[in-house]
C-alpha positions as CSV (number, residue, x, y, z in Angstrom):
1,X,-0.1,-0.5,-0.3
2,X,1.2,3.5,-0.8
3,X,2.5,5.5,1.8
4,X,0.6,8.7,2.9
5,X,2.7,11.8,0.9
6,X,2.1,14.5,3.4
7,X,1.0,13.8,7.1
8,X,1.0,17.0,9.2
9,X,0.1,16.8,12.8
10,X,-0.3,19.6,14.9
11,X,1.8,22.1,13.2
12,X,2.4,25.5,14.5
13,X,4.9,27.9,12.8
14,X,5.2,31.6,14.2
15,X,7.8,33.9,12.1
16,X,10.5,35.8,14.7
17,X,8.8,38.7,16.6
18,X,5.5,37.7,15.6
19,X,2.9,38.0,18.3
20,X,0.6,35.4,17.5
21,X,1.3,32.2,14.8
22,X,1.4,32.3,11.3
23,X,-0.4,28.8,11.4
24,X,-1.1,27.2,14.5
25,X,-2.5,23.0,15.4
26,X,-2.3,22.9,11.7
27,X,-3.5,19.0,10.6
28,X,-3.9,17.3,7.6
29,X,-2.9,14.2,5.2
30,X,-2.9,13.8,1.4
31,X,-2.8,10.3,-0.1
32,X,-1.2,9.5,-3.2
33,X,-2.9,10.8,-5.9
34,X,-5.3,13.3,-4.7
35,X,-5.8,16.7,-5.8
36,X,-6.6,19.0,-3.4
37,X,-6.9,22.5,-3.6
38,X,-5.3,25.0,-0.6
39,X,-7.8,27.9,-0.1
40,X,-7.5,31.3,1.8
41,X,-7.1,34.7,1.8
42,X,-4.1,36.6,1.4
43,X,-1.7,36.6,4.1
44,X,-3.2,33.3,6.0
45,X,0.5,31.4,5.5
46,X,-0.5,29.2,2.1
47,X,2.8,30.1,1.0
48,X,4.2,29.6,4.4
49,X,3.2,26.4,4.1
50,X,4.7,25.4,1.1
51,X,8.0,26.4,2.0
52,X,7.5,24.7,5.3
53,X,6.6,21.2,3.7
54,X,9.2,21.8,1.2
55,X,11.9,22.3,4.4
56,X,13.0,25.8,3.7
57,X,11.0,27.1,6.6
58,X,11.3,26.4,10.2
59,X,8.7,25.5,12.5
60,X,7.8,25.7,16.0
61,X,6.1,22.5,16.7
62,X,4.2,19.5,15.3
63,X,5.5,16.9,12.9
64,X,5.6,16.5,9.3
65,X,6.1,13.3,7.4
66,X,6.9,13.5,4.1
67,X,6.4,10.0,2.3
68,X,6.0,8.8,5.4
69,X,9.5,9.5,7.1
70,X,9.5,12.2,10.0
71,X,12.6,14.6,9.5
72,X,14.6,14.5,12.4
73,X,18.3,14.2,14.0
74,X,21.2,13.9,11.4
75,X,19.4,12.4,8.8
76,X,17.0,14.8,8.1
77,X,18.9,17.1,5.7
78,X,19.2,13.6,3.5
79,X,15.5,12.8,3.6
80,X,14.5,16.6,2.9
81,X,17.0,16.4,-0.5
82,X,15.2,13.3,-1.2
83,X,11.4,14.8,-0.5
84,X,12.9,17.5,-2.8
85,X,13.5,15.7,-5.6
86,X,10.3,13.3,-6.0
87,X,8.8,17.3,-5.9
88,X,7.6,19.2,-8.7
89,X,7.8,23.0,-7.2
90,X,5.7,25.7,-8.7
91,X,6.3,29.1,-6.9
92,X,4.6,32.5,-7.7
93,X,8.0,34.1,-8.5
94,X,8.7,31.3,-11.3
95,X,12.3,31.0,-10.3
96,X,13.9,30.6,-13.6
97,X,17.7,31.8,-14.8
98,X,16.9,34.9,-16.8
99,X,20.3,34.6,-18.2
100,X,19.6,31.2,-19.5
101,X,17.5,29.4,-22.1
102,X,13.7,28.2,-21.7
103,X,15.5,24.5,-22.3
104,X,18.6,24.9,-19.8
105,X,15.5,26.2,-17.2
106,X,13.3,23.2,-17.7
107,X,16.3,21.1,-17.3
108,X,16.6,22.4,-13.9
109,X,13.9,20.1,-13.3
110,X,16.2,17.2,-12.3
111,X,19.4,19.1,-11.0
112,X,18.7,16.7,-7.8
113,X,18.8,13.7,-9.9
114,X,21.9,12.6,-10.5
115,X,24.8,14.8,-12.5
116,X,24.2,17.8,-11.8
117,X,26.5,19.6,-14.4
118,X,25.2,17.5,-17.5
119,X,21.6,19.5,-16.0
120,X,23.0,22.9,-15.2
121,X,23.2,23.8,-19.1
122,X,21.7,22.2,-21.6
123,X,24.6,22.2,-24.2
124,X,25.7,19.7,-21.6
125,X,23.0,17.2,-21.2
126,X,22.6,13.8,-23.5
127,X,20.3,14.0,-26.3
128,X,17.7,11.7,-24.8
129,X,16.8,14.5,-22.0
130,X,17.3,17.3,-24.3
131,X,14.5,15.5,-26.7
132,X,12.5,15.2,-23.3
133,X,12.9,18.6,-22.3
134,X,11.9,19.5,-25.4
135,X,8.5,17.8,-25.5
136,X,7.2,19.3,-22.0
137,X,8.6,22.8,-23.9
138,X,6.1,21.7,-26.9
139,X,2.9,20.9,-24.4
140,X,2.8,25.1,-23.4
141,X,3.5,26.1,-26.9
142,X,7.0,27.2,-26.6
143,X,9.2,25.1,-28.6
144,X,9.8,28.4,-31.6
145,X,11.7,30.0,-28.0
146,X,13.2,27.0,-26.6
147,X,16.8,28.4,-26.6
148,X,15.2,32.2,-25.7
149,X,16.5,33.7,-22.7
150,X,13.9,33.1,-20.0
151,X,14.6,37.2,-19.3
152,X,12.9,37.8,-22.8
153,X,9.9,36.1,-21.6
154,X,6.7,37.9,-20.5
155,X,5.5,37.0,-17.1
156,X,2.6,34.2,-18.7
157,X,5.4,32.4,-20.9
158,X,7.7,32.3,-17.7
159,X,4.9,31.0,-16.1
160,X,4.4,28.1,-18.8
161,X,8.8,27.4,-18.7
162,X,7.7,26.4,-14.5
163,X,5.2,24.2,-15.5
164,X,7.0,22.9,-18.0
165,X,10.4,22.2,-15.7
166,X,8.1,20.5,-13.1
167,X,6.8,18.5,-15.7
168,X,10.3,17.5,-16.6
169,X,11.1,16.5,-13.4
170,X,8.9,13.4,-13.4
171,X,8.0,14.3,-9.6
172,X,5.5,12.2,-7.4
173,X,4.1,15.6,-5.7
174,X,3.1,18.5,-7.7
175,X,3.5,21.7,-5.2
176,X,2.1,24.7,-7.2
177,X,1.4,28.3,-5.2
178,X,-1.0,30.1,-7.1
179,X,0.0,28.8,-11.0
180,X,-2.1,30.6,-13.0
181,X,-2.3,33.6,-11.1
182,X,-0.4,36.0,-13.9
183,X,-2.2,34.2,-16.8
184,X,-4.7,35.4,-19.2
185,X,-8.3,33.7,-17.7
186,X,-8.4,31.5,-21.2
187,X,-4.6,30.3,-20.8
188,X,-5.2,30.0,-17.0
189,X,-7.2,27.5,-17.6
190,X,-5.9,25.5,-20.2
191,X,-2.7,25.5,-17.6
192,X,-4.5,24.1,-15.1
193,X,-6.0,21.9,-17.0
194,X,-2.6,20.4,-18.3
195,X,-1.3,20.4,-14.6
196,X,-4.5,18.5,-13.4
197,X,-4.1,16.1,-16.4
198,X,-0.5,15.7,-15.5
199,X,-0.9,15.0,-12.3
200,X,-3.8,12.3,-13.2
201,X,-1.7,10.7,-15.7
202,X,0.8,9.9,-14.2
203,X,-0.1,9.3,-10.9
204,X,1.4,11.9,-9.0
205,X,-0.2,13.9,-6.1
206,X,-1.5,17.4,-6.5
207,X,-1.8,20.2,-3.9
208,X,-2.1,23.6,-5.1
209,X,-3.3,27.4,-4.0
210,X,-5.8,29.2,-5.9
211,X,-8.0,32.1,-5.2
212,X,-10.1,30.9,-8.4
213,X,-12.9,29.0,-7.0
214,X,-13.8,27.9,-10.5
215,X,-10.0,26.3,-10.7
216,X,-10.9,24.9,-6.7
217,X,-14.3,22.9,-8.2
218,X,-13.0,21.8,-11.5
219,X,-9.7,20.3,-11.2
220,X,-9.8,19.3,-7.4
221,X,-10.7,16.4,-5.7
222,X,-10.7,18.1,-2.3
223,X,-10.8,21.7,-0.4
224,X,-8.6,22.7,2.4
225,X,-8.9,25.7,3.4
226,X,-6.8,28.0,5.9
227,X,-8.4,31.1,7.8
228,X,-7.6,32.2,11.4
229,X,-4.5,30.3,11.5
230,X,-6.2,27.0,11.1
231,X,-7.4,24.9,8.7
232,X,-11.0,25.9,8.5
233,X,-12.3,23.5,5.8
234,X,-11.1,20.1,4.7
235,X,-14.1,18.8,2.5
236,X,-14.0,16.7,-0.6
237,X,-15.1,18.6,-3.7
238,X,-18.1,16.6,-5.0
239,X,-21.1,18.1,-3.5
240,X,-19.7,21.2,-2.6
241,X,-21.3,24.6,-3.3
242,X,-20.0,27.7,-5.1
243,X,-21.5,29.4,-2.2
244,X,-19.7,27.9,0.7
245,X,-16.5,28.3,-0.9
246,X,-17.1,32.2,-0.8
247,X,-17.7,32.5,3.1
248,X,-14.1,31.4,3.1
249,X,-13.7,35.0,1.9
250,X,-15.8,37.0,4.1
């Protein structure tokens, strides 16, 4: 039986010099193959939660098990590195290298998976990996710009490259922080469909933060919402009404 992808128990996180916790007594589980939408108003801690899950931010109390393993003691760093190699992270700020080509940036999706130098620059990679990266780029309509520098791209194009990079990494888990926020509505719907379909086809797990309630309803199996520092809703998407989700922003 597959292990729970994420098991968060009684997590509390307080920034230094902050009176109130950003997240307090947060608990949830995400199982293999689930598509989960993370909702909540600006500033409730969604991005903070993603950074904690990736091991980029410490937390004050509680536990996190990633694929059934808790990061404790001297082996914690090794466990986190192994976990990150299995994650396709799609951040809000895209996180691309502006002076490198789209192709090189997409190949960074496997930097943690073996020979780092061969994946830093596309010219050092094998033909097989370059061809696979091009295929990922083609999915997002950017093949003609594959050798263009990412610093020359629009915000929407940059987000497409970020998605292509995540796909190239063949992750078991997609963590997407507002993946369609900078895109026009029609393209945003297209991108979310691609992300959702990729998760389904590869049997990967998807956790995405969004303010778009239609995307939450359409592309998730489950709604997880944060409010007042805690989990405010944890429910199957099927059967929920849009009005119930709108109350999360009241």
